PQR file of N, CA, C, O and H, with PARSE charges and radii, in Angstrom:
ATOM      1  N   MET A   1     -21.882  15.327 125.500 -0.4000 1.5000
ATOM      2  CA  MET A   1     -22.192  14.021 124.950 -0.0000 2.0000
ATOM      3  C   MET A   1     -20.900  13.213 124.858  0.5500 1.7000
ATOM      4  O   MET A   1     -19.894  13.710 124.352 -0.5500 1.4000
ATOM      5  N   ASP A   2     -20.919  11.985 125.339 -0.4000 1.5000
ATOM      6  CA  ASP A   2     -19.700  11.183 125.267 -0.0000 2.0000
ATOM      7  C   ASP A   2     -19.568  10.524 123.896  0.5500 1.7000
ATOM      8  O   ASP A   2     -20.497  10.548 123.088 -0.5500 1.4000
ATOM      9  H   ASP A   2     -21.736  11.581 125.751  0.4000 1.0000
ATOM     10  N   ASP A   3     -18.402   9.938 123.649 -0.4000 1.5000
ATOM     11  CA  ASP A   3     -18.113   9.345 122.340 -0.0000 2.0000
ATOM     12  C   ASP A   3     -19.085   8.225 121.977  0.5500 1.7000
ATOM     13  O   ASP A   3     -19.490   8.116 120.819 -0.5500 1.4000
ATOM     14  H   ASP A   3     -17.648   9.919 124.304  0.4000 1.0000
ATOM     15  N   LEU A   4     -19.466   7.393 122.944 -0.4000 1.5000
ATOM     16  CA  LEU A   4     -20.371   6.277 122.681 -0.0000 2.0000
ATOM     17  C   LEU A   4     -21.739   6.791 122.243  0.5500 1.7000
ATOM     18  O   LEU A   4     -22.317   6.274 121.287 -0.5500 1.4000
ATOM     19  H   LEU A   4     -19.137   7.481 123.884  0.4000 1.0000
ATOM     20  N   ASN A   5     -22.255   7.791 122.927 -0.4000 1.5000
ATOM     21  CA  ASN A   5     -23.538   8.380 122.547 -0.0000 2.0000
ATOM     22  C   ASN A   5     -23.456   9.023 121.168  0.5500 1.7000
ATOM     23  O   ASN A   5     -24.376   8.885 120.363 -0.5500 1.4000
ATOM     24  H   ASN A   5     -21.785   8.210 123.704  0.4000 1.0000
ATOM     25  N   ALA A   6     -22.361   9.723 120.892 -0.4000 1.5000
ATOM     26  CA  ALA A   6     -22.191  10.398 119.606 -0.0000 2.0000
ATOM     27  C   ALA A   6     -22.136   9.382 118.472  0.5500 1.7000
ATOM     28  O   ALA A   6     -22.745   9.586 117.423 -0.5500 1.4000
ATOM     29  H   ALA A   6     -21.613   9.835 121.547  0.4000 1.0000
ATOM     30  N   PHE A   7     -21.408   8.290 118.680 -0.4000 1.5000
ATOM     31  CA  PHE A   7     -21.315   7.281 117.630 -0.0000 2.0000
ATOM     32  C   PHE A   7     -22.659   6.575 117.440  0.5500 1.7000
ATOM     33  O   PHE A   7     -23.053   6.300 116.307 -0.5500 1.4000
ATOM     34  H   PHE A   7     -20.913   8.124 119.533  0.4000 1.0000
ATOM     35  N   ALA A   8     -23.355   6.284 118.514 -0.4000 1.5000
ATOM     36  CA  ALA A   8     -24.682   5.675 118.422 -0.0000 2.0000
ATOM     37  C   ALA A   8     -25.621   6.581 117.629  0.5500 1.7000
ATOM     38  O   ALA A   8     -26.403   6.100 116.808 -0.5500 1.4000
ATOM     39  H   ALA A   8     -23.035   6.507 119.435  0.4000 1.0000
ATOM     40  N   LEU A   9     -25.549   7.861 117.867 -0.4000 1.5000
ATOM     41  CA  LEU A   9     -26.378   8.823 117.140 -0.0000 2.0000
ATOM     42  C   LEU A   9     -26.044   8.815 115.648  0.5500 1.7000
ATOM     43  O   LEU A   9     -26.946   8.794 114.811 -0.5500 1.4000
ATOM     44  H   LEU A   9     -24.914   8.251 118.534  0.4000 1.0000
ATOM     45  N   ARG A  10     -24.762   8.830 115.314 -0.4000 1.5000
ATOM     46  CA  ARG A  10     -24.345   8.775 113.905 -0.0000 2.0000
ATOM     47  C   ARG A  10     -24.777   7.476 113.246  0.5500 1.7000
ATOM     48  O   ARG A  10     -25.109   7.455 112.061 -0.5500 1.4000
ATOM     49  H   ARG A  10     -24.028   8.847 115.994  0.4000 1.0000
ATOM     50  N   LEU A  11     -24.774   6.402 114.006 -0.4000 1.5000
ATOM     51  CA  LEU A  11     -25.148   5.086 113.493 -0.0000 2.0000
ATOM     52  C   LEU A  11     -26.662   4.927 113.386  0.5500 1.7000
ATOM     53  O   LEU A  11     -27.158   4.086 112.637 -0.5500 1.4000
ATOM     54  H   LEU A  11     -24.505   6.419 114.969  0.4000 1.0000
ATOM     55  N   GLY A  12     -27.381   5.741 114.140 -0.4000 1.5000
ATOM     56  CA  GLY A  12     -28.841   5.681 114.110 -0.0000 2.0000
ATOM     57  C   GLY A  12     -29.414   4.596 114.990  0.5500 1.7000
ATOM     58  O   GLY A  12     -30.473   4.041 114.698 -0.5500 1.4000
ATOM     59  H   GLY A  12     -26.978   6.424 114.749  0.4000 1.0000
ATOM     60  N   VAL A  13     -28.704   4.289 116.081 -0.4000 1.5000
ATOM     61  CA  VAL A  13     -29.167   3.265 117.021 -0.0000 2.0000
ATOM     62  C   VAL A  13     -29.129   3.821 118.443  0.5500 1.7000
ATOM     63  O   VAL A  13     -28.509   4.851 118.711 -0.5500 1.4000
ATOM     64  H   VAL A  13     -27.843   4.740 116.318  0.4000 1.0000
ATOM     65  N   ALA A  14     -29.795   3.126 119.327 -0.4000 1.5000
ATOM     66  CA  ALA A  14     -29.730   3.484 120.741 -0.0000 2.0000
ATOM     67  C   ALA A  14     -28.358   3.093 121.303  0.5500 1.7000
ATOM     68  O   ALA A  14     -27.687   2.201 120.784 -0.5500 1.4000
ATOM     69  H   ALA A  14     -30.298   2.290 119.109  0.4000 1.0000
ATOM     70  N   ARG A  15     -27.969   3.773 122.356 -0.4000 1.5000
ATOM     71  CA  ARG A  15     -26.693   3.450 123.009 -0.0000 2.0000
ATOM     72  C   ARG A  15     -26.655   1.977 123.426  0.5500 1.7000
ATOM     73  O   ARG A  15     -25.616   1.326 123.311 -0.5500 1.4000
ATOM     74  H   ARG A  15     -28.514   4.498 122.778  0.4000 1.0000
ATOM     75  N   SER A  16     -27.774   1.456 123.904 -0.4000 1.5000
ATOM     76  CA  SER A  16     -27.828   0.052 124.338 -0.0000 2.0000
ATOM     77  C   SER A  16     -27.579  -0.899 123.167  0.5500 1.7000
ATOM     78  O   SER A  16     -26.958  -1.948 123.339 -0.5500 1.4000
ATOM     79  H   SER A  16     -28.617   1.985 123.998  0.4000 1.0000
ATOM     80  N   THR A  17     -28.066  -0.533 121.972 -0.4000 1.5000
ATOM     81  CA  THR A  17     -27.816  -1.354 120.786 -0.0000 2.0000
ATOM     82  C   THR A  17     -26.340  -1.337 120.435  0.5500 1.7000
ATOM     83  O   THR A  17     -25.761  -2.375 120.112 -0.5500 1.4000
ATOM     84  H   THR A  17     -28.570   0.319 121.832  0.4000 1.0000
ATOM     85  N   LEU A  18     -25.734  -0.171 120.495 -0.4000 1.5000
ATOM     86  CA  LEU A  18     -24.304  -0.067 120.221 -0.0000 2.0000
ATOM     87  C   LEU A  18     -23.503  -0.894 121.224  0.5500 1.7000
ATOM     88  O   LEU A  18     -22.530  -1.547 120.846 -0.5500 1.4000
ATOM     89  H   LEU A  18     -26.204   0.672 120.757  0.4000 1.0000
ATOM     90  N   GLN A  19     -23.892  -0.876 122.467 -0.4000 1.5000
ATOM     91  CA  GLN A  19     -23.203  -1.677 123.482 -0.0000 2.0000
ATOM     92  C   GLN A  19     -23.350  -3.172 123.169  0.5500 1.7000
ATOM     93  O   GLN A  19     -22.405  -3.939 123.353 -0.5500 1.4000
ATOM     94  H   GLN A  19     -24.682  -0.346 122.774  0.4000 1.0000
ATOM     95  N   ARG A  20     -24.521  -3.580 122.701 -0.4000 1.5000
ATOM     96  CA  ARG A  20     -24.714  -4.987 122.311 -0.0000 2.0000
ATOM     97  C   ARG A  20     -23.833  -5.329 121.110  0.5500 1.7000
ATOM     98  O   ARG A  20     -23.279  -6.426 121.028 -0.5500 1.4000
ATOM     99  H   ARG A  20     -25.289  -2.956 122.551  0.4000 1.0000
ATOM    100  N   MET A  21     -23.711  -4.385 120.184 -0.4000 1.5000
ATOM    101  CA  MET A  21     -22.848  -4.602 119.023 -0.0000 2.0000
ATOM    102  C   MET A  21     -21.400  -4.782 119.457  0.5500 1.7000
ATOM    103  O   MET A  21     -20.692  -5.641 118.931 -0.5500 1.4000
ATOM    104  H   MET A  21     -24.161  -3.494 120.250  0.4000 1.0000
ATOM    105  N   GLU A  22     -20.966  -3.986 120.401 -0.4000 1.5000
ATOM    106  CA  GLU A  22     -19.587  -4.100 120.900 -0.0000 2.0000
ATOM    107  C   GLU A  22     -19.326  -5.468 121.508  0.5500 1.7000
ATOM    108  O   GLU A  22     -18.191  -5.944 121.518 -0.5500 1.4000
ATOM    109  H   GLU A  22     -21.540  -3.288 120.828  0.4000 1.0000
ATOM    110  N   GLN A  23     -20.369  -6.093 122.010 -0.4000 1.5000
ATOM    111  CA  GLN A  23     -20.260  -7.425 122.613 -0.0000 2.0000
ATOM    112  C   GLN A  23     -20.447  -8.538 121.585  0.5500 1.7000
ATOM    113  O   GLN A  23     -20.342  -9.718 121.922 -0.5500 1.4000
ATOM    114  H   GLN A  23     -21.291  -5.706 122.002  0.4000 1.0000
ATOM    115  N   GLY A  24     -20.726  -8.165 120.323 -0.4000 1.5000
ATOM    116  CA  GLY A  24     -20.897  -9.167 119.277 -0.0000 2.0000
ATOM    117  C   GLY A  24     -22.260  -9.825 119.279  0.5500 1.7000
ATOM    118  O   GLY A  24     -22.407 -10.952 118.808 -0.5500 1.4000
ATOM    119  H   GLY A  24     -20.811  -7.207 120.050  0.4000 1.0000
ATOM    120  N   ASP A  25     -23.249  -9.138 119.799 -0.4000 1.5000
ATOM    121  CA  ASP A  25     -24.610  -9.667 119.892 -0.0000 2.0000
ATOM    122  C   ASP A  25     -25.154  -9.957 118.492  0.5500 1.7000
ATOM    123  O   ASP A  25     -25.249  -9.055 117.660 -0.5500 1.4000
ATOM    124  H   ASP A  25     -23.129  -8.222 120.182  0.4000 1.0000
ATOM    125  N   LEU A  26     -25.510 -11.214 118.237 -0.4000 1.5000
ATOM    126  CA  LEU A  26     -25.991 -11.617 116.928 -0.0000 2.0000
ATOM    127  C   LEU A  26     -27.447 -11.251 116.675  0.5500 1.7000
ATOM    128  O   LEU A  26     -27.951 -11.456 115.571 -0.5500 1.4000
ATOM    129  H   LEU A  26     -25.433 -11.947 118.914  0.4000 1.0000
ATOM    130  N   SER A  27     -28.128 -10.715 117.678 -0.4000 1.5000
ATOM    131  CA  SER A  27     -29.506 -10.287 117.459 -0.0000 2.0000
ATOM    132  C   SER A  27     -29.564  -8.928 116.766  0.5500 1.7000
ATOM    133  O   SER A  27     -30.625  -8.515 116.299 -0.5500 1.4000
ATOM    134  H   SER A  27     -27.719 -10.549 118.575  0.4000 1.0000
ATOM    135  N   VAL A  28     -28.429  -8.233 116.699 -0.4000 1.5000
ATOM    136  CA  VAL A  28     -28.347  -6.961 115.980 -0.0000 2.0000
ATOM    137  C   VAL A  28     -28.177  -7.288 114.500  0.5500 1.7000
ATOM    138  O   VAL A  28     -27.381  -8.157 114.143 -0.5500 1.4000
ATOM    139  H   VAL A  28     -27.567  -8.568 117.079  0.4000 1.0000
ATOM    140  N   THR A  29     -28.924  -6.595 113.635 -0.4000 1.5000
ATOM    141  CA  THR A  29     -28.878  -6.912 112.214 -0.0000 2.0000
ATOM    142  C   THR A  29     -27.503  -6.657 111.614  0.5500 1.7000
ATOM    143  O   THR A  29     -26.761  -5.774 112.042 -0.5500 1.4000
ATOM    144  H   THR A  29     -29.571  -5.890 113.925  0.4000 1.0000
ATOM    145  N   LEU A  30     -27.197  -7.460 110.614 -0.4000 1.5000
ATOM    146  CA  LEU A  30     -25.919  -7.337 109.924 -0.0000 2.0000
ATOM    147  C   LEU A  30     -25.766  -5.962 109.284  0.5500 1.7000
ATOM    148  O   LEU A  30     -24.656  -5.440 109.186 -0.5500 1.4000
ATOM    149  H   LEU A  30     -27.801  -8.178 110.266  0.4000 1.0000
ATOM    150  N   SER A  31     -26.874  -5.378 108.851 -0.4000 1.5000
ATOM    151  CA  SER A  31     -26.803  -4.050 108.237 -0.0000 2.0000
ATOM    152  C   SER A  31     -26.310  -3.000 109.231  0.5500 1.7000
ATOM    153  O   SER A  31     -25.654  -2.039 108.829 -0.5500 1.4000
ATOM    154  H   SER A  31     -27.777  -5.802 108.930  0.4000 1.0000
ATOM    155  N   ARG A  32     -26.608  -3.163 110.508 -0.4000 1.5000
ATOM    156  CA  ARG A  32     -26.101  -2.224 111.523 -0.0000 2.0000
ATOM    157  C   ARG A  32     -24.585  -2.352 111.652  0.5500 1.7000
ATOM    158  O   ARG A  32     -23.877  -1.351 111.754 -0.5500 1.4000
ATOM    159  H   ARG A  32     -27.141  -3.944 110.835  0.4000 1.0000
ATOM    160  N   TYR A  33     -24.091  -3.600 111.645 -0.4000 1.5000
ATOM    161  CA  TYR A  33     -22.652  -3.810 111.720 -0.0000 2.0000
ATOM    162  C   TYR A  33     -21.963  -3.230 110.487  0.5500 1.7000
ATOM    163  O   TYR A  33     -20.887  -2.641 110.586 -0.5500 1.4000
ATOM    164  H   TYR A  33     -24.667  -4.413 111.562  0.4000 1.0000
ATOM    165  N   TYR A  34     -22.594  -3.401 109.323 -0.4000 1.5000
ATOM    166  CA  TYR A  34     -22.004  -2.868 108.101 -0.0000 2.0000
ATOM    167  C   TYR A  34     -21.970  -1.346 108.135  0.5500 1.7000
ATOM    168  O   TYR A  34     -20.975  -0.735 107.746 -0.5500 1.4000
ATOM    169  H   TYR A  34     -23.469  -3.880 109.242  0.4000 1.0000
ATOM    170  N   ARG A  35     -23.054  -0.736 108.598 -0.4000 1.5000
ATOM    171  CA  ARG A  35     -23.095   0.731 108.701 -0.0000 2.0000
ATOM    172  C   ARG A  35     -22.001   1.236 109.635  0.5500 1.7000
ATOM    173  O   ARG A  35     -21.361   2.252 109.363 -0.5500 1.4000
ATOM    174  H   ARG A  35     -23.862  -1.233 108.915  0.4000 1.0000
ATOM    175  N   ALA A  36     -21.793   0.525 110.731 -0.4000 1.5000
ATOM    176  CA  ALA A  36     -20.716   0.906 111.653 -0.0000 2.0000
ATOM    177  C   ALA A  36     -19.364   0.801 110.947  0.5500 1.7000
ATOM    178  O   ALA A  36     -18.500   1.659 111.123 -0.5500 1.4000
ATOM    179  H   ALA A  36     -22.312  -0.300 110.952  0.4000 1.0000
ATOM    180  N   ALA A  37     -19.186  -0.249 110.153 -0.4000 1.5000
ATOM    181  CA  ALA A  37     -17.939  -0.411 109.391 -0.0000 2.0000
ATOM    182  C   ALA A  37     -17.770   0.738 108.401  0.5500 1.7000
ATOM    183  O   ALA A  37     -16.658   1.230 108.207 -0.5500 1.4000
ATOM    184  H   ALA A  37     -19.889  -0.946 110.010  0.4000 1.0000
ATOM    185  N   GLU A  38     -18.872   1.172 107.769 -0.4000 1.5000
ATOM    186  CA  GLU A  38     -18.801   2.317 106.852 -0.0000 2.0000
ATOM    187  C   GLU A  38     -18.346   3.571 107.584  0.5500 1.7000
ATOM    188  O   GLU A  38     -17.457   4.279 107.113 -0.5500 1.4000
ATOM    189  H   GLU A  38     -19.775   0.773 107.927  0.4000 1.0000
ATOM    190  N   LEU A  39     -18.950   3.845 108.729 -0.4000 1.5000
ATOM    191  CA  LEU A  39     -18.599   5.038 109.489 -0.0000 2.0000
ATOM    192  C   LEU A  39     -17.148   5.015 109.946  0.5500 1.7000
ATOM    193  O   LEU A  39     -16.506   6.060 110.056 -0.5500 1.4000
ATOM    194  H   LEU A  39     -19.673   3.269 109.112  0.4000 1.0000
ATOM    195  N   LEU A  40     -16.639   3.824 110.209 -0.4000 1.5000
ATOM    196  CA  LEU A  40     -15.256   3.681 110.666 -0.0000 2.0000
ATOM    197  C   LEU A  40     -14.283   3.452 109.511  0.5500 1.7000
ATOM    198  O   LEU A  40     -13.089   3.238 109.720 -0.5500 1.4000
ATOM    199  H   LEU A  40     -17.161   2.975 110.120  0.4000 1.0000
ATOM    200  N   GLU A  41     -14.824   3.503 108.271 -0.4000 1.5000
ATOM    201  CA  GLU A  41     -14.020   3.274 107.067 -0.0000 2.0000
ATOM    202  C   GLU A  41     -13.290   1.937 107.126  0.5500 1.7000
ATOM    203  O   GLU A  41     -12.092   1.851 106.860 -0.5500 1.4000
ATOM    204  H   GLU A  41     -15.794   3.677 108.101  0.4000 1.0000
ATOM    205  N   MET A  42     -14.038   0.902 107.479 -0.4000 1.5000
ATOM    206  CA  MET A  42     -13.482  -0.446 107.616 -0.0000 2.0000
ATOM    207  C   MET A  42     -14.248  -1.468 106.779  0.5500 1.7000
ATOM    208  O   MET A  42     -14.230  -2.656 107.098 -0.5500 1.4000
ATOM    209  H   MET A  42     -15.012   0.972 107.695  0.4000 1.0000
ATOM    210  N   THR A  43     -14.912  -1.033 105.726 -0.4000 1.5000
ATOM    211  CA  THR A  43     -15.739  -1.969 104.961 -0.0000 2.0000
ATOM    212  C   THR A  43     -14.920  -2.999 104.201  0.5500 1.7000
ATOM    213  O   THR A  43     -15.402  -4.105 103.957 -0.5500 1.4000
ATOM    214  H   THR A  43     -14.927  -0.067 105.467  0.4000 1.0000
ATOM    215  N   GLU A  44     -13.693  -2.664 103.821 -0.4000 1.5000
ATOM    216  CA  GLU A  44     -12.876  -3.639 103.097 -0.0000 2.0000
ATOM    217  C   GLU A  44     -12.660  -4.893 103.937  0.5500 1.7000
ATOM    218  O   GLU A  44     -12.816  -6.010 103.444 -0.5500 1.4000
ATOM    219  H   GLU A  44     -13.300  -1.766 104.018  0.4000 1.0000
ATOM    220  N   GLY A  45     -12.308  -4.711 105.176 -0.4000 1.5000
ATOM    221  CA  GLY A  45     -12.138  -5.857 106.064 -0.0000 2.0000
ATOM    222  C   GLY A  45     -13.444  -6.582 106.313  0.5500 1.7000
ATOM    223  O   GLY A  45     -13.477  -7.807 106.419 -0.5500 1.4000
ATOM    224  H   GLY A  45     -12.180  -3.803 105.577  0.4000 1.0000
ATOM    225  N   PHE A  46     -14.516  -5.821 106.404 -0.4000 1.5000
ATOM    226  CA  PHE A  46     -15.845  -6.402 106.617 -0.0000 2.0000
ATOM    227  C   PHE A  46     -16.219  -7.284 105.435  0.5500 1.7000
ATOM    228  O   PHE A  46     -16.730  -8.388 105.626 -0.5500 1.4000
ATOM    229  H   PHE A  46     -14.490  -4.825 106.318  0.4000 1.0000
ATOM    230  N   ASN A  47     -15.973  -6.814 104.224 -0.4000 1.5000
ATOM    231  CA  ASN A  47     -16.318  -7.571 103.023 -0.0000 2.0000
ATOM    232  C   ASN A  47     -15.532  -8.874 102.914  0.5500 1.7000
ATOM    233  O   ASN A  47     -16.005  -9.834 102.306 -0.5500 1.4000
ATOM    234  H   ASN A  47     -15.558  -5.918 104.069  0.4000 1.0000
ATOM    235  N   GLN A  48     -14.358  -8.914 103.487 -0.4000 1.5000
ATOM    236  CA  GLN A  48     -13.548 -10.132 103.448 -0.0000 2.0000
ATOM    237  C   GLN A  48     -14.199 -11.286 104.208  0.5500 1.7000
ATOM    238  O   GLN A  48     -13.837 -12.445 104.005 -0.5500 1.4000
ATOM    239  H   GLN A  48     -13.974  -8.135 103.981  0.4000 1.0000
ATOM    240  N   LEU A  49     -15.138 -10.979 105.066 -0.4000 1.5000
ATOM    241  CA  LEU A  49     -15.835 -12.032 105.801 -0.0000 2.0000
ATOM    242  C   LEU A  49     -16.660 -12.915 104.881  0.5500 1.7000
ATOM    243  O   LEU A  49     -17.007 -14.038 105.245 -0.5500 1.4000
ATOM    244  H   LEU A  49     -15.432 -10.037 105.231  0.4000 1.0000
ATOM    245  N   PHE A  50     -16.977 -12.414 103.687 -0.4000 1.5000
ATOM    246  CA  PHE A  50     -17.882 -13.120 102.790 -0.0000 2.0000
ATOM    247  C   PHE A  50     -17.191 -13.673 101.553  0.5500 1.7000
ATOM    248  O   PHE A  50     -17.859 -14.045 100.588 -0.5500 1.4000
ATOM    249  H   PHE A  50     -16.695 -11.502 103.392  0.4000 1.0000
ATOM    250  N   VAL A  51     -15.876 -13.731 101.566 -0.4000 1.5000
ATOM    251  CA  VAL A  51     -15.132 -14.286 100.453 -0.0000 2.0000
ATOM    252  C   VAL A  51     -15.027 -15.797 100.658  0.5500 1.7000
ATOM    253  O   VAL A  51     -14.542 -16.274 101.683 -0.5500 1.4000
ATOM    254  H   VAL A  51     -15.333 -13.429 102.350  0.4000 1.0000
ATOM    255  N   LYS A  52     -15.494 -16.528  99.656 -0.4000 1.5000
ATOM    256  CA  LYS A  52     -15.429 -17.986  99.737 -0.0000 2.0000
ATOM    257  C   LYS A  52     -14.116 -18.445  99.120  0.5500 1.7000
ATOM    258  O   LYS A  52     -13.849 -18.212  97.942 -0.5500 1.4000
ATOM    259  H   LYS A  52     -15.889 -16.141  98.822  0.4000 1.0000
ATOM    260  N   GLU A  53     -13.308 -19.098  99.935 -0.4000 1.5000
ATOM    261  CA  GLU A  53     -12.038 -19.616  99.449 -0.0000 2.0000
ATOM    262  C   GLU A  53     -12.269 -20.952  98.773  0.5500 1.7000
ATOM    263  O   GLU A  53     -13.150 -21.719  99.161 -0.5500 1.4000
ATOM    264  H   GLU A  53     -13.525 -19.288 100.892  0.4000 1.0000
ATOM    265  N   GLU A  54     -11.456 -21.222  97.746 -0.4000 1.5000
ATOM    266  CA  GLU A  54     -11.580 -22.500  97.063 -0.0000 2.0000
ATOM    267  C   GLU A  54     -11.148 -23.625  97.994  0.5500 1.7000
ATOM    268  O   GLU A  54     -10.246 -23.475  98.818 -0.5500 1.4000
ATOM    269  H   GLU A  54     -10.741 -20.599  97.431  0.4000 1.0000
ATOM    270  N   SER A  55     -11.811 -24.731  97.834 -0.4000 1.5000
ATOM    271  CA  SER A  55     -11.518 -25.909  98.632 -0.0000 2.0000
ATOM    272  C   SER A  55     -10.904 -26.975  97.734  0.5500 1.7000
ATOM    273  O   SER A  55     -11.153 -26.987  96.529 -0.5500 1.4000
ATOM    274  H   SER A  55     -12.544 -24.852  97.165  0.4000 1.0000
ATOM    275  N   LEU A  56     -10.126 -27.848  98.294 -0.4000 1.5000
ATOM    276  CA  LEU A  56      -9.576 -28.977  97.549 -0.0000 2.0000
ATOM    277  C   LEU A  56     -10.690 -29.885  97.060  0.5500 1.7000
ATOM    278  O   LEU A  56     -10.494 -30.666  96.128 -0.5500 1.4000
ATOM    279  H   LEU A  56      -9.924 -27.838  99.274  0.4000 1.0000
ATOM    280  N   PHE A  57     -11.859 -29.789  97.684 -0.4000 1.5000
ATOM    281  CA  PHE A  57     -12.964 -30.671  97.361 -0.0000 2.0000
ATOM    282  C   PHE A  57     -13.928 -30.070  96.344  0.5500 1.7000
ATOM    283  O   PHE A  57     -14.873 -30.738  95.923 -0.5500 1.4000
ATOM    284  H   PHE A  57     -12.018 -29.155  98.441  0.4000 1.0000
ATOM    285  N   ASP A  58     -13.700 -28.801  95.937 -0.4000 1.5000
ATOM    286  CA  ASP A  58     -14.548 -28.172  94.925 -0.0000 2.0000
ATOM    287  C   ASP A  58     -14.220 -28.750  93.562  0.5500 1.7000
ATOM    288  O   ASP A  58     -13.062 -29.054  93.275 -0.5500 1.4000
ATOM    289  H   ASP A  58     -12.932 -28.259  96.279  0.4000 1.0000
ATOM    290  N   ASP A  59     -15.223 -28.902  92.730 -0.4000 1.5000
ATOM    291  CA  ASP A  59     -15.008 -29.405  91.368 -0.0000 2.0000
ATOM    292  C   ASP A  59     -14.667 -28.301  90.428  0.5500 1.7000
ATOM    293  O   ASP A  59     -14.454 -28.546  89.240 -0.5500 1.4000
ATOM    294  H   ASP A  59     -16.164 -28.655  92.963  0.4000 1.0000
TER
END
């Protein structure tokens, strides 16, 4: 079994879904991307995507 198949199996997706994820396909659910981040121990960086920075225009 190659690495891509093994990771797809751990992630619980088909190899084709994992390949779409690698390409940034937005039709793949965000939860799949998050699970991949968990498996790769990269959730801290993933969570930073949702931090709202203050704006000069905020009251």
